[in-house]
N, C-alpha and C positions, 0 to 999 in steps of 0.2 A: 393304222392310224394317222389322218391327214394331219400335219402341222397345223397347230393357228397361228394365225396370221392377222396384224390389222394396216388399211392403207391408212398412209401421212398425204396430206397434200400440200405440195409446196411450192412457193411462189419461184418464179423463175430465180430471182435475185437470192434466194435461200442455196441454189443448188451451184453459185458461181464457180467453188474450189472443188478440182476434182484431182482426186488423187491416184496415180501412175503405182500399179504393186509390179515389183519387177519379176517375170517370169524368171527368170534364171535364180536373183539371188534373194528374193522377196522384199530387198527396201521398198519403201514408199518415199512418192515423191507428189507433194499437192503444189498444184499450183492455179492461182484466177486464173481461167479460162478465156475468160475475156481479153485482158491485159498482157500478157503472160506468154513468154514465148514460147515452142513451143520444145521440147528438148528431145536430142539424136539420140540419146542414150544413157541409158542409167549413170547417174551420179558416182554408187557406189561401186559395182563391179565393170562400168563401162560398156555393158553389153549395147550395140544395136538395137534402140527400136524397129524393128518392122513398117515398111511401108504401112500396113495394114493399121498399124496404131497410130504412126503417126497422122496419115489420112484422117483419121476418128476424130482424135485430136482437134483437126486443124477445122474438122467441120463440124465439132463439138463449138467451140472458139467463134468460127463464123454463126452460126444461130445464132449464140450469146450478144453477138454485137448488132446482128437486124433484130431483134427483139428485142433491146435494150431502145434502137433506135424509134424500133413502132410505139412500142409502150410508150416513151416520150412521147411522139406525135397524137398518140391517145389521150395520154394524159393517167394511164392507170396500169396496172399487173393483168395481161391478158395472158399468160403463157402459164398452164402450171404444170407441177407434176405428181402422179400420183406413185408412192415407196412402196414398199410394200418392209411392216417391220413387224420382225417374227417377236411373237407373243411371249 
């Protein structure tokens, strides 16, 4: 039997906080992706984040900053995310 889920649609502004879960110790670090600096390591166990992880966070931050400028110029929200929510 397939798992049931519903799709929640969120504006870009609703997903500005990203939580990084350390693959080593499981510690969670939430950052405001548009404005926060990108951490290089886990603040709990000091494990160095991989280049791929850091690059992904940098790209997501760049998207949010550029999307915010585009939305400001147009005067309305134009980016939405579809998020699966298990029922």
